[in-house]
Biopython code that builds the backbone (N, CA, C, O; Angstrom):
import numpy as np
from Bio.PDB.StructureBuilder import StructureBuilder

atoms = [
    (1, "MET", "N", (69.992, -28.498, -56.382)),
    (1, "MET", "CA", (70.299, -29.917, -56.345)),
    (1, "MET", "C", (71.736, -30.152, -55.897)),
    (1, "MET", "O", (72.023, -31.150, -55.236)),
    (2, "LYS", "N", (72.643, -29.242, -56.250)),
    (2, "LYS", "CA", (74.027, -29.408, -55.824)),
    (2, "LYS", "C", (74.121, -29.364, -54.314)),
    (2, "LYS", "O", (74.905, -30.102, -53.718)),
    (3, "GLN", "N", (73.324, -28.500, -53.683)),
    (3, "GLN", "CA", (73.317, -28.417, -52.230)),
    (3, "GLN", "C", (72.812, -29.730, -51.641)),
    (3, "GLN", "O", (73.356, -30.213, -50.648)),
    (4, "LEU", "N", (71.791, -30.304, -52.236)),
    (4, "LEU", "CA", (71.235, -31.563, -51.778)),
    (4, "LEU", "C", (72.265, -32.671, -51.895)),
    (4, "LEU", "O", (72.449, -33.452, -50.961)),
    (5, "LEU", "N", (72.935, -32.746, -53.032)),
    (5, "LEU", "CA", (73.959, -33.761, -53.212)),
    (5, "LEU", "C", (75.067, -33.574, -52.194)),
    (5, "LEU", "O", (75.594, -34.549, -51.660)),
    (6, "SER", "N", (75.418, -32.341, -51.924)),
    (6, "SER", "CA", (76.457, -32.062, -50.938)),
    (6, "SER", "C", (76.051, -32.574, -49.566)),
    (6, "SER", "O", (76.866, -33.161, -48.854)),
    (7, "VAL", "N", (74.786, -32.353, -49.191)),
    (7, "VAL", "CA", (74.296, -32.832, -47.900)),
    (7, "VAL", "C", (74.392, -34.352, -47.836)),
    (7, "VAL", "O", (74.855, -34.909, -46.841)),
    (8, "ILE", "N", (73.960, -35.010, -48.886)),
    (8, "ILE", "CA", (74.006, -36.468, -48.923)),
    (8, "ILE", "C", (75.448, -36.962, -48.828)),
    (8, "ILE", "O", (75.744, -37.881, -48.065)),
    (9, "LEU", "N", (76.325, -36.363, -49.590)),
    (9, "LEU", "CA", (77.718, -36.788, -49.575)),
    (9, "LEU", "C", (78.379, -36.531, -48.227)),
    (9, "LEU", "O", (79.179, -37.344, -47.763)),
    (10, "ILE", "N", (78.055, -35.418, -47.602)),
    (10, "ILE", "CA", (78.627, -35.115, -46.288)),
    (10, "ILE", "C", (78.154, -36.131, -45.265)),
    (10, "ILE", "O", (78.949, -36.647, -44.479)),
    (11, "ILE", "N", (76.865, -36.415, -45.274)),
    (11, "ILE", "CA", (76.333, -37.394, -44.329)),
    (11, "ILE", "C", (76.954, -38.759, -44.585)),
    (11, "ILE", "O", (77.331, -39.461, -43.647)),
    (12, "SER", "N", (77.058, -39.131, -45.842)),
    (12, "SER", "CA", (77.677, -40.412, -46.182)),
    (12, "SER", "C", (79.122, -40.459, -45.719)),
    (12, "SER", "O", (79.570, -41.464, -45.168)),
    (13, "ALA", "N", (79.853, -39.373, -45.940)),
    (13, "ALA", "CA", (81.255, -39.324, -45.528)),
    (13, "ALA", "C", (81.384, -39.429, -44.016)),
    (13, "ALA", "O", (82.270, -40.119, -43.513)),
    (14, "ILE", "N", (80.505, -38.750, -43.294)),
    (14, "ILE", "CA", (80.537, -38.814, -41.828)),
    (14, "ILE", "C", (80.325, -40.244, -41.379)),
    (14, "ILE", "O", (81.044, -40.737, -40.510)),
    (15, "PHE", "N", (79.351, -40.911, -41.959)),
    (15, "PHE", "CA", (79.098, -42.293, -41.582)),
    (15, "PHE", "C", (80.265, -43.185, -41.957)),
    (15, "PHE", "O", (80.655, -44.060, -41.184)),
    (16, "MET", "N", (80.819, -42.972, -43.129)),
    (16, "MET", "CA", (81.919, -43.821, -43.583)),
    (16, "MET", "C", (83.142, -43.657, -42.693)),
    (16, "MET", "O", (83.828, -44.638, -42.407)),
    (17, "VAL", "N", (83.422, -42.464, -42.258)),
    (17, "VAL", "CA", (84.607, -42.203, -41.453)),
    (17, "VAL", "C", (84.399, -42.619, -40.005)),
    (17, "VAL", "O", (85.329, -43.104, -39.360)),
    (18, "SER", "N", (83.197, -42.436, -39.492)),
    (18, "SER", "CA", (83.022, -42.596, -38.061)),
    (18, "SER", "C", (82.306, -43.873, -37.635)),
    (18, "SER", "O", (82.041, -44.052, -36.447)),
    (19, "CYS", "N", (81.992, -44.750, -38.555)),
    (19, "CYS", "CA", (81.190, -45.903, -38.186)),
    (19, "CYS", "C", (81.844, -47.220, -38.552)),
    (19, "CYS", "O", (82.551, -47.340, -39.553)),
    (20, "LYS", "N", (81.584, -48.195, -37.712)),
    (20, "LYS", "CA", (82.049, -49.532, -37.975)),
    (20, "LYS", "C", (81.271, -50.502, -37.102)),
    (20, "LYS", "O", (80.713, -50.108, -36.078)),
    (21, "GLY", "N", (81.233, -51.722, -37.488)),
    (21, "GLY", "CA", (80.574, -52.721, -36.660)),
    (21, "GLY", "C", (80.254, -53.947, -37.468)),
    (21, "GLY", "O", (80.636, -54.064, -38.632)),
    (22, "GLY", "N", (79.537, -54.875, -36.829)),
    (22, "GLY", "CA", (79.120, -56.060, -37.534)),
    (22, "GLY", "C", (78.121, -55.691, -38.600)),
    (22, "GLY", "O", (77.475, -54.647, -38.522)),
    (23, "ASN", "N", (77.991, -56.548, -39.601)),
    (23, "ASN", "CA", (77.100, -56.183, -40.698)),
    (23, "ASN", "C", (75.778, -56.917, -40.653)),
    (23, "ASN", "O", (75.054, -56.931, -41.649)),
    (24, "SER", "N", (75.433, -57.537, -39.513)),
    (24, "SER", "CA", (74.173, -58.259, -39.438)),
    (24, "SER", "C", (72.973, -57.336, -39.639)),
    (24, "SER", "O", (71.985, -57.734, -40.255)),
    (25, "ASP", "N", (73.048, -56.140, -39.139)),
    (25, "ASP", "CA", (71.963, -55.177, -39.285)),
    (25, "ASP", "C", (72.340, -54.028, -40.210)),
    (25, "ASP", "O", (71.601, -53.050, -40.325)),
    (26, "LEU", "N", (73.463, -54.143, -40.856)),
    (26, "LEU", "CA", (73.980, -53.026, -41.651)),
    (26, "LEU", "C", (73.007, -52.599, -42.746)),
    (26, "LEU", "O", (72.782, -51.405, -42.944)),
    (27, "LYS", "N", (72.435, -53.555, -43.448)),
    (27, "LYS", "CA", (71.504, -53.222, -44.517)),
    (27, "LYS", "C", (70.278, -52.500, -43.967)),
    (27, "LYS", "O", (69.812, -51.525, -44.556)),
    (28, "LYS", "N", (69.760, -52.976, -42.848)),
    (28, "LYS", "CA", (68.598, -52.338, -42.215)),
    (28, "LYS", "C", (68.944, -50.918, -41.774)),
    (28, "LYS", "O", (68.167, -49.989, -41.995)),
    (29, "ASP", "N", (70.105, -50.753, -41.154)),
    (29, "ASP", "CA", (70.529, -49.428, -40.708)),
    (29, "ASP", "C", (70.701, -48.485, -41.902)),
    (29, "ASP", "O", (70.288, -47.327, -41.845)),
    (30, "ALA", "N", (71.306, -48.979, -42.972)),
    (30, "ALA", "CA", (71.499, -48.163, -44.169)),
    (30, "ALA", "C", (70.150, -47.786, -44.777)),
    (30, "ALA", "O", (69.975, -46.665, -45.254)),
    (31, "THR", "N", (69.215, -48.699, -44.762)),
    (31, "THR", "CA", (67.883, -48.431, -45.297)),
    (31, "THR", "C", (67.171, -47.363, -44.471)),
    (31, "THR", "O", (66.536, -46.469, -45.030)),
    (32, "ASN", "N", (67.271, -47.449, -43.154)),
    (32, "ASN", "CA", (66.645, -46.446, -42.291)),
    (32, "ASN", "C", (67.242, -45.059, -42.535)),
    (32, "ASN", "O", (66.518, -44.065, -42.594)),
    (33, "ILE", "N", (68.544, -45.002, -42.673)),
    (33, "ILE", "CA", (69.215, -43.729, -42.931)),
    (33, "ILE", "C", (68.832, -43.207, -44.315)),
    (33, "ILE", "O", (68.567, -42.016, -44.481)),
    (34, "ALA", "N", (68.803, -44.087, -45.295)),
    (34, "ALA", "CA", (68.429, -43.688, -46.653)),
    (34, "ALA", "C", (66.985, -43.175, -46.685)),
    (34, "ALA", "O", (66.687, -42.213, -47.392)),
    (35, "ASP", "N", (66.100, -43.805, -45.932)),
    (35, "ASP", "CA", (64.711, -43.339, -45.874)),
    (35, "ASP", "C", (64.632, -41.916, -45.318)),
    (35, "ASP", "O", (63.898, -41.075, -45.838)),
    (36, "ALA", "N", (65.390, -41.664, -44.266)),
    (36, "ALA", "CA", (65.405, -40.315, -43.683)),
    (36, "ALA", "C", (65.985, -39.315, -44.675)),
    (36, "ALA", "O", (65.481, -38.199, -44.804)),
    (37, "MET", "N", (67.033, -39.710, -45.367)),
    (37, "MET", "CA", (67.641, -38.827, -46.360)),
    (37, "MET", "C", (66.673, -38.563, -47.504)),
    (37, "MET", "O", (66.601, -37.444, -48.012)),
    (38, "CYS", "N", (65.934, -39.578, -47.909)),
    (38, "CYS", "CA", (64.968, -39.429, -48.999)),
    (38, "CYS", "C", (63.847, -38.465, -48.603)),
    (38, "CYS", "O", (63.425, -37.633, -49.407)),
    (39, "LYS", "N", (63.370, -38.580, -47.363)),
    (39, "LYS", "CA", (62.344, -37.652, -46.883)),
    (39, "LYS", "C", (62.873, -36.220, -46.927)),
    (39, "LYS", "O", (62.153, -35.289, -47.287)),
    (40, "ASN", "N", (64.137, -36.062, -46.556)),
    (40, "ASN", "CA", (64.736, -34.735, -46.575)),
    (40, "ASN", "C", (64.834, -34.208, -48.008)),
    (40, "ASN", "O", (64.585, -33.028, -48.254)),
    (41, "ILE", "N", (65.189, -35.067, -48.935)),
    (41, "ILE", "CA", (65.249, -34.667, -50.347)),
    (41, "ILE", "C", (63.867, -34.226, -50.821)),
    (41, "ILE", "O", (63.728, -33.198, -51.485)),
    (42, "GLU", "N", (62.853, -35.007, -50.477)),
    (42, "GLU", "CA", (61.485, -34.652, -50.861)),
    (42, "GLU", "C", (61.111, -33.278, -50.319)),
    (42, "GLU", "O", (60.577, -32.440, -51.045)),
    (43, "THR", "N", (61.392, -33.058, -49.056)),
    (43, "THR", "CA", (61.054, -31.777, -48.438)),
    (43, "THR", "C", (61.812, -30.627, -49.094)),
    (43, "THR", "O", (61.237, -29.569, -49.347)),
    (44, "MET", "N", (63.090, -30.828, -49.370)),
    (44, "MET", "CA", (63.888, -29.786, -50.011)),
    (44, "MET", "C", (63.362, -29.491, -51.412)),
    (44, "MET", "O", (63.303, -28.330, -51.818)),
    (45, "ASN", "N", (62.982, -30.522, -52.149)),
    (45, "ASN", "CA", (62.405, -30.320, -53.483)),
    (45, "ASN", "C", (61.095, -29.540, -53.399)),
    (45, "ASN", "O", (60.851, -28.631, -54.193)),
    (46, "ASN", "N", (60.257, -29.903, -52.430)),
    (46, "ASN", "CA", (58.987, -29.207, -52.251)),
    (46, "ASN", "C", (59.207, -27.756, -51.835)),
    (46, "ASN", "O", (58.487, -26.861, -52.276)),
    (47, "LEU", "N", (60.184, -27.535, -51.002)),
    (47, "LEU", "CA", (60.502, -26.173, -50.566)),
    (47, "LEU", "C", (61.001, -25.337, -51.734)),
    (47, "LEU", "O", (60.646, -24.167, -51.878)),
    (48, "LYS", "N", (61.825, -25.954, -52.558)),
    (48, "LYS", "CA", (62.347, -25.251, -53.735)),
    (48, "LYS", "C", (61.220, -24.899, -54.711)),
    (48, "LYS", "O", (61.252, -23.845, -55.347)),
    (49, "ALA", "N", (60.231, -25.777, -54.827)),
    (49, "ALA", "CA", (59.131, -25.574, -55.772)),
    (49, "ALA", "C", (58.016, -24.694, -55.208)),
    (49, "ALA", "O", (57.151, -24.232, -55.952)),
    (50, "ALA", "N", (58.035, -24.466, -53.908)),
    (50, "ALA", "CA", (56.953, -23.705, -53.278)),
    (50, "ALA", "C", (56.994, -22.238, -53.691)),
    (50, "ALA", "O", (58.058, -21.657, -53.904)),
    (51, "ASN", "N", (55.833, -21.674, -53.793)),
    (51, "ASN", "CA", (55.694, -20.250, -54.084)),
    (51, "ASN", "C", (56.130, -19.472, -52.841)),
    (51, "ASN", "O", (55.535, -19.637, -51.776)),
    (52, "PRO", "N", (57.150, -18.634, -52.955)),
    (52, "PRO", "CA", (57.628, -17.872, -51.789)),
    (52, "PRO", "C", (56.538, -16.998, -51.151)),
    (52, "PRO", "O", (56.617, -16.666, -49.969)),
    (53, "ALA", "N", (55.540, -16.636, -51.927)),
    (53, "ALA", "CA", (54.450, -15.817, -51.406)),
    (53, "ALA", "C", (53.519, -16.612, -50.489)),
    (53, "ALA", "O", (52.777, -16.033, -49.695)),
    (54, "ASP", "N", (53.563, -17.924, -50.602)),
    (54, "ASP", "CA", (52.731, -18.785, -49.755)),
    (54, "ASP", "C", (53.493, -19.061, -48.458)),
    (54, "ASP", "O", (54.055, -20.140, -48.266)),
    (55, "SER", "N", (53.498, -18.073, -47.584)),
    (55, "SER", "CA", (54.314, -18.159, -46.372)),
    (55, "SER", "C", (53.909, -19.322, -45.469)),
    (55, "SER", "O", (54.759, -19.908, -44.799)),
    (56, "GLY", "N", (52.645, -19.655, -45.444)),
    (56, "GLY", "CA", (52.191, -20.783, -44.621)),
    (56, "GLY", "C", (52.808, -22.089, -45.082)),
    (56, "GLY", "O", (53.304, -22.873, -44.272)),
    (57, "LYS", "N", (52.776, -22.316, -46.381)),
    (57, "LYS", "CA", (53.343, -23.548, -46.927)),
    (57, "LYS", "C", (54.856, -23.580, -46.744)),
    (57, "LYS", "O", (55.423, -24.611, -46.381)),
    (58, "VAL", "N", (55.502, -22.447, -46.997)),
    (58, "VAL", "CA", (56.958, -22.371, -46.843)),
    (58, "VAL", "C", (57.343, -22.646, -45.394)),
    (58, "VAL", "O", (58.290, -23.387, -45.132)),
    (59, "GLU", "N", (56.625, -22.063, -44.470)),
    (59, "GLU", "CA", (56.921, -22.253, -43.040)),
    (59, "GLU", "C", (56.727, -23.716, -42.642)),
    (59, "GLU", "O", (57.529, -24.277, -41.897)),
    (60, "LYS", "N", (55.660, -24.321, -43.145)),
    (60, "LYS", "CA", (55.386, -25.736, -42.845)),
    (60, "LYS", "C", (56.514, -26.617, -43.397)),
    (60, "LYS", "O", (56.961, -27.547, -42.725)),
    (61, "LEU", "N", (56.966, -26.328, -44.604)),
    (61, "LEU", "CA", (58.040, -27.115, -45.211)),
    (61, "LEU", "C", (59.368, -26.907, -44.477)),
    (61, "LEU", "O", (60.154, -27.844, -44.337)),
    (62, "ARG", "N", (59.615, -25.693, -44.014)),
    (62, "ARG", "CA", (60.843, -25.448, -43.243)),
    (62, "ARG", "C", (60.816, -26.214, -41.930)),
    (62, "ARG", "O", (61.837, -26.748, -41.497)),
    (63, "ALA", "N", (59.662, -26.267, -41.303)),
    (63, "ALA", "CA", (59.531, -27.046, -40.064)),
    (63, "ALA", "C", (59.759, -28.532, -40.340)),
    (63, "ALA", "O", (60.398, -29.231, -39.554)),
    (64, "LYS", "N", (59.235, -28.993, -41.451)),
    (64, "LYS", "CA", (59.419, -30.394, -41.835)),
    (64, "LYS", "C", (60.893, -30.679, -42.135)),
    (64, "LYS", "O", (61.399, -31.749, -41.799)),
    (65, "GLU", "N", (61.577, -29.727, -42.762)),
    (65, "GLU", "CA", (62.997, -29.874, -43.048)),
    (65, "GLU", "C", (63.798, -29.959, -41.748)),
    (65, "GLU", "O", (64.701, -30.787, -41.631)),
    (66, "LYS", "N", (63.476, -29.120, -40.787)),
    (66, "LYS", "CA", (64.167, -29.160, -39.491)),
    (66, "LYS", "C", (63.925, -30.496, -38.804)),
    (66, "LYS", "O", (64.839, -31.065, -38.208)),
    (67, "GLN", "N", (62.696, -30.997, -38.886)),
    (67, "GLN", "CA", (62.378, -32.283, -38.283)),
    (67, "GLN", "C", (63.189, -33.398, -38.949)),
    (67, "GLN", "O", (63.673, -34.306, -38.273)),
    (68, "SER", "N", (63.334, -33.328, -40.260)),
    (68, "SER", "CA", (64.142, -34.315, -40.982)),
    (68, "SER", "C", (65.590, -34.269, -40.521)),
    (68, "SER", "O", (66.226, -35.308, -40.344)),
    (69, "GLU", "N", (66.108, -33.062, -40.327)),
    (69, "GLU", "CA", (67.484, -32.915, -39.853)),
    (69, "GLU", "C", (67.654, -33.512, -38.464)),
    (69, "GLU", "O", (68.667, -34.152, -38.180)),
    (70, "VAL", "N", (66.667, -33.304, -37.598)),
    (70, "VAL", "CA", (66.706, -33.875, -36.253)),
    (70, "VAL", "C", (66.689, -35.401, -36.342)),
    (70, "VAL", "O", (67.450, -36.084, -35.656)),
    (71, "GLU", "N", (65.814, -35.920, -37.191)),
    (71, "GLU", "CA", (65.716, -37.375, -37.357)),
    (71, "GLU", "C", (67.042, -37.960, -37.852)),
    (71, "GLU", "O", (67.488, -38.997, -37.360)),
    (72, "MET", "N", (67.670, -37.295, -38.823)),
    (72, "MET", "CA", (68.946, -37.791, -39.336)),
    (72, "MET", "C", (70.038, -37.719, -38.268)),
    (72, "MET", "O", (70.888, -38.607, -38.191)),
    (73, "THR", "N", (70.021, -36.685, -37.457)),
    (73, "THR", "CA", (70.999, -36.561, -36.377)),
    (73, "THR", "C", (70.833, -37.684, -35.369)),
    (73, "THR", "O", (71.817, -38.265, -34.911)),
    (74, "ILE", "N", (69.594, -37.988, -35.026)),
    (74, "ILE", "CA", (69.316, -39.080, -34.080)),
    (74, "ILE", "C", (69.768, -40.408, -34.672)),
    (74, "ILE", "O", (70.403, -41.209, -33.986)),
    (75, "LEU", "N", (69.448, -40.647, -35.937)),
    (75, "LEU", "CA", (69.875, -41.890, -36.590)),
    (75, "LEU", "C", (71.398, -42.001, -36.595)),
    (75, "LEU", "O", (71.949, -43.074, -36.348)),
    (76, "TYR", "N", (72.071, -40.891, -36.876)),
    (76, "TYR", "CA", (73.533, -40.874, -36.880)),
    (76, "TYR", "C", (74.067, -41.212, -35.496)),
    (76, "TYR", "O", (74.984, -42.024, -35.374)),
    (77, "GLN", "N", (73.515, -40.610, -34.456)),
    (77, "GLN", "CA", (73.982, -40.873, -33.097)),
    (77, "GLN", "C", (73.752, -42.329, -32.703)),
    (77, "GLN", "O", (74.616, -42.955, -32.088)),
    (78, "GLU", "N", (72.593, -42.863, -33.055)),
    (78, "GLU", "CA", (72.296, -44.267, -32.756)),
    (78, "GLU", "C", (73.238, -45.193, -33.516)),
    (78, "GLU", "O", (73.730, -46.178, -32.966)),
    (79, "PHE", "N", (73.484, -44.873, -34.776)),
    (79, "PHE", "CA", (74.368, -45.679, -35.607)),
    (79, "PHE", "C", (75.782, -45.660, -35.034)),
    (79, "PHE", "O", (76.430, -46.700, -34.917)),
    (80, "LYS", "N", (76.244, -44.483, -34.686)),
    (80, "LYS", "CA", (77.589, -44.318, -34.127)),
    (80, "LYS", "C", (77.728, -45.088, -32.810)),
    (80, "LYS", "O", (78.756, -45.722, -32.568)),
    (81, "ALA", "N", (76.711, -45.035, -31.968)),
    (81, "ALA", "CA", (76.744, -45.755, -30.698)),
    (81, "ALA", "C", (76.732, -47.268, -30.931)),
    (81, "ALA", "O", (77.426, -48.014, -30.240)),
    (82, "LYS", "N", (75.958, -47.702, -31.886)),
    (82, "LYS", "CA", (75.835, -49.132, -32.157)),
    (82, "LYS", "C", (77.143, -49.726, -32.663)),
    (82, "LYS", "O", (77.494, -50.849, -32.302)),
    (83, "TYR", "N", (77.869, -48.983, -33.498)),
    (83, "TYR", "CA", (79.078, -49.492, -34.124)),
    (83, "TYR", "C", (80.356, -48.849, -33.564)),
    (83, "TYR", "O", (81.397, -48.855, -34.222)),
    (84, "LYS", "N", (80.271, -48.303, -32.363)),
    (84, "LYS", "CA", (81.364, -47.514, -31.801)),
    (84, "LYS", "C", (82.664, -48.279, -31.629)),
    (84, "LYS", "O", (83.735, -47.674, -31.692)),
    (85, "GLU", "N", (82.611, -49.580, -31.416)),
    (85, "GLU", "CA", (83.816, -50.351, -31.129)),
    (85, "GLU", "C", (84.707, -50.554, -32.352)),
    (85, "GLU", "O", (85.884, -50.885, -32.204)),
    (86, "LYS", "N", (84.180, -50.365, -33.529)),
    (86, "LYS", "CA", (84.950, -50.634, -34.752)),
    (86, "LYS", "C", (84.962, -49.433, -35.685)),
    (86, "LYS", "O", (84.850, -49.581, -36.901)),
    (87, "VAL", "N", (85.096, -48.269, -35.123)),
    (87, "VAL", "CA", (84.970, -47.017, -35.875)),
    (87, "VAL", "C", (85.965, -46.892, -37.025)),
    (87, "VAL", "O", (85.631, -46.301, -38.052)),
    (88, "SER", "N", (87.139, -47.413, -36.889)),
    (88, "SER", "CA", (88.189, -47.150, -37.886)),
    (88, "SER", "C", (88.329, -48.218, -38.969)),
    (88, "SER", "O", (89.296, -48.187, -39.730)),
    (89, "ASP", "N", (87.409, -49.142, -39.057)),
    (89, "ASP", "CA", (87.507, -50.217, -40.035)),
    (89, "ASP", "C", (87.105, -49.740, -41.428)),
    (89, "ASP", "O", (85.938, -49.446, -41.687)),
    (90, "LYS", "N", (88.076, -49.670, -42.302)),
    (90, "LYS", "CA", (87.835, -49.186, -43.666)),
    (90, "LYS", "C", (86.876, -50.107, -44.429)),
    (90, "LYS", "O", (86.031, -49.639, -45.192)),
    (91, "LYS", "N", (87.013, -51.397, -44.219)),
    (91, "LYS", "CA", (86.148, -52.355, -44.917)),
    (91, "LYS", "C", (84.684, -52.146, -44.529)),
    (91, "LYS", "O", (83.798, -52.181, -45.383)),
    (92, "PHE", "N", (84.439, -51.930, -43.252)),
    (92, "PHE", "CA", (83.073, -51.678, -42.809)),
    (92, "PHE", "C", (82.525, -50.397, -43.438)),
    (92, "PHE", "O", (81.392, -50.364, -43.916)),
    (93, "ALA", "N", (83.331, -49.365, -43.431)),
    (93, "ALA", "CA", (82.907, -48.086, -44.014)),
    (93, "ALA", "C", (82.529, -48.271, -45.483)),
    (93, "ALA", "O", (81.541, -47.701, -45.949)),
    (94, "GLU", "N", (83.309, -49.062, -46.207)),
    (94, "GLU", "CA", (83.015, -49.323, -47.612)),
    (94, "GLU", "C", (81.720, -50.124, -47.758)),
    (94, "GLU", "O", (80.916, -49.855, -48.651)),
    (95, "GLU", "N", (81.525, -51.105, -46.880)),
    (95, "GLU", "CA", (80.298, -51.906, -46.920)),
    (95, "GLU", "C", (79.082, -51.028, -46.635)),
    (95, "GLU", "O", (78.055, -51.132, -47.306)),
    (96, "PHE", "N", (79.212, -50.167, -45.634)),
    (96, "PHE", "CA", (78.099, -49.287, -45.298)),
    (96, "PHE", "C", (77.793, -48.334, -46.447)),
    (96, "PHE", "O", (76.632, -48.139, -46.804)),
    (97, "ALA", "N", (78.824, -47.748, -47.018)),
    (97, "ALA", "CA", (78.626, -46.808, -48.133)),
    (97, "ALA", "C", (77.912, -47.502, -49.289)),
    (97, "ALA", "O", (77.029, -46.918, -49.917)),
    (98, "LEU", "N", (78.289, -48.731, -49.567)),
    (98, "LEU", "CA", (77.647, -49.492, -50.643)),
    (98, "LEU", "C", (76.174, -49.746, -50.316)),
    (98, "LEU", "O", (75.303, -49.551, -51.164)),
    (99, "GLU", "N", (75.902, -50.178, -49.095)),
    (99, "GLU", "CA", (74.511, -50.437, -48.700)),
    (99, "GLU", "C", (73.683, -49.156, -48.711)),
    (99, "GLU", "O", (72.512, -49.177, -49.092)),
    (100, "LEU", "N", (74.281, -48.044, -48.298)),
    (100, "LEU", "CA", (73.567, -46.777, -48.307)),
    (100, "LEU", "C", (73.232, -46.361, -49.740)),
    (100, "LEU", "O", (72.118, -45.914, -50.014)),
    (101, "ARG", "N", (74.178, -46.506, -50.637)),
    (101, "ARG", "CA", (73.922, -46.160, -52.043)),
    (101, "ARG", "C", (72.821, -47.041, -52.623)),
    (101, "ARG", "O", (71.934, -46.551, -53.321)),
    (102, "LYS", "N", (72.877, -48.334, -52.336)),
    (102, "LYS", "CA", (71.836, -49.241, -52.826)),
    (102, "LYS", "C", (70.470, -48.819, -52.294)),
    (102, "LYS", "O", (69.491, -48.784, -53.040)),
    (103, "ALA", "N", (70.407, -48.502, -51.016)),
    (103, "ALA", "CA", (69.143, -48.108, -50.408)),
    (103, "ALA", "C", (68.650, -46.783, -50.977)),
    (103, "ALA", "O", (67.444, -46.590, -51.135)),
    (104, "MET", "N", (69.560, -45.876, -51.284)),
    (104, "MET", "CA", (69.161, -44.581, -51.836)),
    (104, "MET", "C", (68.552, -44.723, -53.222)),
    (104, "MET", "O", (67.789, -43.854, -53.646)),
    (105, "LEU", "N", (68.866, -45.786, -53.932)),
    (105, "LEU", "CA", (68.280, -45.986, -55.259)),
    (105, "LEU", "C", (66.772, -46.191, -55.192)),
    (105, "LEU", "O", (66.077, -46.028, -56.194)),
    (106, "ASP", "N", (66.261, -46.551, -54.007)),
    (106, "ASP", "CA", (64.818, -46.711, -53.833)),
    (106, "ASP", "C", (64.110, -45.372, -53.635)),
    (106, "ASP", "O", (62.881, -45.313, -53.615)),
    (107, "CYS", "N", (64.874, -44.315, -53.493)),
    (107, "CYS", "CA", (64.297, -42.987, -53.264)),
    (107, "CYS", "C", (63.791, -42.407, -54.580)),
    (107, "CYS", "O", (64.576, -42.145, -55.491)),
    (108, "LYS", "N", (62.494, -42.210, -54.675)),
    (108, "LYS", "CA", (61.935, -41.690, -55.923)),
    (108, "LYS", "C", (62.222, -40.207, -56.112)),
    (108, "LYS", "O", (61.959, -39.664, -57.185)),
    (109, "TYR", "N", (62.749, -39.552, -55.106)),
    (109, "TYR", "CA", (63.051, -38.124, -55.199)),
    (109, "TYR", "C", (64.513, -37.854, -55.559)),
    (109, "TYR", "O", (64.921, -36.699, -55.678)),
    (110, "LEU", "N", (65.285, -38.897, -55.729)),
    (110, "LEU", "CA", (66.693, -38.765, -56.096)),
    (110, "LEU", "C", (66.787, -38.230, -57.521)),
    (110, "LEU", "O", (66.085, -38.707, -58.412)),
    (111, "SER", "N", (67.644, -37.252, -57.736)),
    (111, "SER", "CA", (67.793, -36.691, -59.076)),
    (111, "SER", "C", (68.404, -37.736, -60.015)),
    (111, "SER", "O", (69.030, -38.696, -59.568)),
    (112, "LYS", "N", (68.215, -37.536, -61.302)),
    (112, "LYS", "CA", (68.782, -38.459, -62.289)),
    (112, "LYS", "C", (70.300, -38.498, -62.175)),
    (112, "LYS", "O", (70.908, -39.563, -62.280)),
    (113, "GLU", "N", (70.910, -37.338, -61.960)),
    (113, "GLU", "CA", (72.376, -37.277, -61.827)),
    (113, "GLU", "C", (72.853, -38.046, -60.606)),
    (113, "GLU", "O", (73.796, -38.832, -60.687)),
    (114, "ASP", "N", (72.194, -37.816, -59.469)),
    (114, "ASP", "CA", (72.582, -38.518, -58.248)),
    (114, "ASP", "C", (72.370, -40.024, -58.405)),
    (114, "ASP", "O", (73.210, -40.824, -57.991)),
    (115, "ARG", "N", (71.247, -40.400, -59.002)),
    (115, "ARG", "CA", (70.972, -41.824, -59.226)),
    (115, "ARG", "C", (72.060, -42.452, -60.092)),
    (115, "ARG", "O", (72.541, -43.545, -59.795)),
    (116, "ALA", "N", (72.442, -41.764, -61.155)),
    (116, "ALA", "CA", (73.495, -42.272, -62.042)),
    (116, "ALA", "C", (74.816, -42.404, -61.295)),
    (116, "ALA", "O", (75.539, -43.383, -61.480)),
    (117, "ASN", "N", (75.136, -41.425, -60.454)),
    (117, "ASN", "CA", (76.374, -41.498, -59.674)),
    (117, "ASN", "C", (76.359, -42.664, -58.695)),
    (117, "ASN", "O", (77.358, -43.371, -58.559)),
    (118, "PHE", "N", (75.233, -42.871, -58.011)),
    (118, "PHE", "CA", (75.131, -43.987, -57.078)),
    (118, "PHE", "C", (75.240, -45.318, -57.818)),
    (118, "PHE", "O", (75.939, -46.225, -57.367)),
    (119, "GLU", "N", (74.552, -45.434, -58.946)),
    (119, "GLU", "CA", (74.620, -46.676, -59.729)),
    (119, "GLU", "C", (76.045, -46.940, -60.196)),
    (119, "GLU", "O", (76.509, -48.080, -60.170)),
    (120, "LYS", "N", (76.729, -45.904, -60.617)),
    (120, "LYS", "CA", (78.120, -46.037, -61.050)),
    (120, "LYS", "C", (79.004, -46.546, -59.914)),
    (120, "LYS", "O", (79.836, -47.431, -60.112)),
    (121, "GLU", "N", (78.818, -45.980, -58.725)),
    (121, "GLU", "CA", (79.592, -46.395, -57.552)),
    (121, "GLU", "C", (79.289, -47.841, -57.151)),
    (121, "GLU", "O", (80.185, -48.580, -56.745)),
    (122, "ILE", "N", (78.044, -48.228, -57.266)),
    (122, "ILE", "CA", (77.646, -49.589, -56.907)),
    (122, "ILE", "C", (78.245, -50.605, -57.854)),
    (122, "ILE", "O", (78.636, -51.698, -57.445)),
    (123, "ASN", "N", (78.315, -50.240, -59.117)),
    (123, "ASN", "CA", (78.782, -51.182, -60.145)),
    (123, "ASN", "C", (80.289, -51.201, -60.336)),
    (123, "ASN", "O", (80.778, -51.820, -61.280)),
    (124, "LYS", "N", (81.027, -50.544, -59.471)),
    (124, "LYS", "CA", (82.498, -50.540, -59.591)),
    (124, "LYS", "C", (83.064, -51.918, -59.341)),
    (124, "LYS", "O", (84.279, -52.106, -59.400)),
]
sb = StructureBuilder()
sb.init_structure("model")
sb.init_model(0)
sb.init_chain("A")
sb.init_seg("    ")
for serial, (resi, resn, name, xyz) in enumerate(atoms, 1):
    if name == "N":
        sb.init_residue(resn, " ", resi, " ")
    sb.init_atom(name, np.array(xyz, "f"), 0.0, 1.0, " ", f" {name:<3s}", serial, name[0])
structure = sb.get_structure()
C-alpha cells in the first residue's frame, strides 16, 4: 500500500507542479484522472492478492496494470497540453490538488489510511 500511495502522491505532485489553466473543466479533468488512478489501485490490489502460482491471472493483471499506466500517461499529457499556458500558477495547482483529492474519495479501492489523509487535506 505504501508503494500505491507513493504512486498517487507522485502523480499528484507532477500535476500540481506542471499544470495550470482555467478551472471550467478542472473538476471533470480531476475526475477523469482520479478514475484512472482508481482503476490502477484496483489492479494493484488484485495483483497483490493473486496467487503467484496462477501465472495466467498474474500475467493478465500485469497487462492491465501496464494499460492503466499508459492511460494515466495519456491523461497527464492531455492535461499538460490543455493547461500549458499557466503551468506555474500555484493557486491553480492547489485547486487541482483539491479537486483530485475530492474525486479520489469516490474510489472504493482507496485504503482507509489514504482516504483519511485525503479527507484531512480537503478539510484544511
